C-alpha positions in Angstrom: -0.1 -0.1 0.1 1.1 3.6 -0.4 0.0 4.8 3.0 0.4 2.8 6.4 -2.1 2.4 9.0 0.5 4.0 11.2 0.1 7.3 9.3 -3.7 7.2 9.8 -3.5 6.4 13.4 -1.3 9.5 13.9 -3.8 11.7 11.9 -6.8 10.2 13.9 -4.9 11.2 17.1 -5.8 7.7 18.8 -5.0 7.2 22.3 -1.9 4.8 22.9 -4.4 2.0 23.7 -5.9 1.9 20.1 -2.5 2.2 18.4 -2.3 -1.5 17.5 -2.6 -2.9 13.9 -6.1 -2.4 12.8 -7.6 -4.5 10.1 -10.6 -2.3 9.7 -8.3 0.7 8.9 -6.1 -1.3 6.7 -9.2 -2.6 4.6 -10.4 0.9 4.2 -6.9 2.0 3.1 -6.8 -0.5 0.6 -10.1 0.6 -1.0 -9.2 4.3 -0.9 -6.5 3.5 -2.9 -8.2 1.4 -5.4 -10.8 4.3 -5.5 -8.0 6.9 -6.0 -6.6 4.7 -8.9 -10.1 4.6 -10.5 -10.6 8.1 -10.5 -7.2 9.2 -11.8 -7.1 6.1 -14.6 -3.7 5.2 -13.1 -2.0 2.3 -11.3 -0.6 4.4 -8.6 1.3 1.7 -6.7 4.7 0.5 -8.3 4.5 -2.4 -10.5 6.4 -4.4 -13.0 4.8 -4.4 -16.4 6.2 -7.0 -18.6 3.3 -8.6 -20.5 0.2 -6.6 -19.4 -1.9 -6.5 -22.6 -3.0 -2.8 -21.6 0.1 -1.3 -20.5 2.9 -3.1 -22.2 1.6 -3.4 -25.9 1.5 -0.3 -27.5 0.7 1.2 -31.0 3.7 2.8 -33.1 2.8 6.2 -34.5 5.8 6.6 -36.5 7.3 9.1 -34.1 10.7 9.5 -32.4 9.0 9.3 -29.0 6.1 7.4 -27.3 4.6 7.8 -23.9 4.0 4.7 -21.5 0.6 4.6 -19.8 1.9 4.3 -16.6 4.3 6.5 -14.6 6.4 7.5 -12.9 8.8 5.4 -14.6 11.8 4.1 -12.5 13.2 1.5 -14.9 12.8 0.3 -18.7 14.2 -3.4 -18.9 13.6 -3.7 -22.8 11.8 -2.3 -25.8 10.8 -4.4 -28.7 9.5 -3.0 -32.1 8.1 -5.7 -34.3 5.1 -5.3 -36.8 5.0 -9.0 -36.8 4.6 -9.1 -33.3 7.1 -12.0 -32.6 9.1 -9.7 -30.4 12.3 -11.8 -30.7 15.7 -10.8 -29.5 16.3 -9.2 -33.1 13.6 -6.8 -32.7 15.1 -5.3 -29.4 16.1 -1.6 -29.4 19.6 -1.3 -27.8 19.3 0.5 -24.3 21.9 3.1 -25.6 19.6 4.2 -28.4 16.8 5.6 -26.1 16.2 7.7 -23.2 13.3 7.9 -20.8 11.9 10.3 -18.4 9.9 9.8 -15.2 6.8 11.3 -17.0 6.8 8.2 -19.2 8.1 9.8 -22.1 10.6 7.5 -24.3 12.9 9.1 -26.8 14.5 7.3 -29.7 17.9 8.7 -30.5 18.3 6.8 -33.6 14.9 6.0 -35.4 11.4 6.0 -35.1 8.7 3.9 -33.5 7.4 2.4 -36.6 3.7 2.7 -37.2 1.6 -0.2 -36.3 -1.0 -1.9 -34.1 0.4 -3.2 -30.7 3.8 -3.5 -32.4 5.7 -2.3 -29.6 6.3 -4.2 -26.3 7.9 -2.6 -23.4 9.0 -4.0 -20.1 9.2 -1.5 -17.6 8.8 -0.5 -13.7 6.1 2.4 -13.1 4.3 4.0 -10.0 5.1 5.2 -6.7 6.9 3.3 -4.1 4.8 1.3 -1.7 5.2 1.7 2.1 6.8 -1.4 4.0 7.5 -1.0 7.7 6.6 2.6 7.7 9.0 3.7 5.1 9.0 3.7 1.2 10.5 0.7 -0.4 13.0 2.4 -2.7 13.9 -1.2 -4.1 10.5 -1.4 -6.0 10.5 2.3 -7.1 12.8 5.3 -6.9 9.7 7.7 -6.7 7.9 7.9 -3.3 4.2 9.1 -3.3 3.9 12.9 -3.5 3.4 14.2 -0.2 0.0 16.0 -1.1 -1.4 12.7 -2.6 -0.5 10.7 0.2 -2.1 13.3 2.8 -5.3 13.2 0.9 -5.3 9.6 1.0 -4.7 9.6 4.8 -7.5 12.1 5.2 -9.8 10.1 3.1 -9.3 6.9 5.2 -9.7 8.9 8.2 -12.8 10.5 7.2 -14.3 7.1 5.9 -13.4 5.5 9.2 -14.9 8.1 11.3 -18.2 8.0 9.1 -18.2 4.2 10.2 -17.7 2.8 6.5 -16.1 -0.5 5.7 -14.3 -1.3 2.6 -17.3 -2.9 1.2 -19.2 0.3 1.7 -16.3 2.3 0.1 -16.8 0.5 -3.2 -17.6 3.0 -6.0 -20.6 0.8 -7.2 -22.0 1.8 -10.6 -23.9 4.8 -12.2 -27.2 3.2 -11.6 -26.5 2.7 -7.8 -23.4 4.2 -6.8 -21.7 3.0 -3.4 -22.0 4.9 -0.2 -18.5 6.2 -0.8 -19.4 8.0 -3.9 -22.7 9.3 -2.3 -20.8 10.8 0.7 -18.5 12.5 -1.9 -21.4 14.1 -3.5 -23.0 15.4 -0.4 -20.1 16.8 1.6 -17.6 19.6 0.7 -14.5 17.7 1.8 -15.2 14.8 -0.7 -16.0 17.3 -3.3 -12.5 19.0 -2.8 -10.9 15.4 -2.8 -12.4 14.6 -6.3 -11.2 18.0 -7.5 -7.6 17.6 -6.1 -7.4 14.0 -7.8 -7.9 15.6 -11.2 -4.3 16.8 -10.8 -3.2 13.3 -10.8 -5.3 12.1 -13.6 -4.1 10.3 -16.7 -3.6 12.8 -19.5 -2.9 12.6 -23.2 0.6 13.9 -23.6 1.9 15.5 -26.9 5.5 16.5 -27.9 
């Protein structure tokens, strides 16, 4: 997870006797993180993407650059460009021939990413480092969660806890029958501010 129950307990200012590991807080925190991912259209926690059909196989646009769908990018293991979609060793781009940025932009120094449908395969690590033992696991990602996003997630979890919600109640539901979490967001100024804040971290279409 990107936030720890210790952070939440501190924010709630619970007395010492209530500072033991709390399964309910952990469940709500996980639901909050999933909700944030849904709202932003991103997988916020760091993950290794190697064969993910949605996030690894990309369309070439004939440009010298492309954007990876998940970010911040900590590491790229390999890039294959193959219009036959075999992705053998012969279709690898040498790692010295491209540079990448945390934003997900990859620039090809010596050629173009040929036009094609799902003709590019990228093996990479992207997302914010999870919290393990109270600290960010830099072995997973070199990017800790931004402090403003972390604080909002802590406050979301704390507010949900005080409202008496469970992880089940926190699920977004659907348009016809939205979950209690969504209803609460619509009806209270704190939650509407949360939704506005998350737009800053939403996936955007990036151009050169």
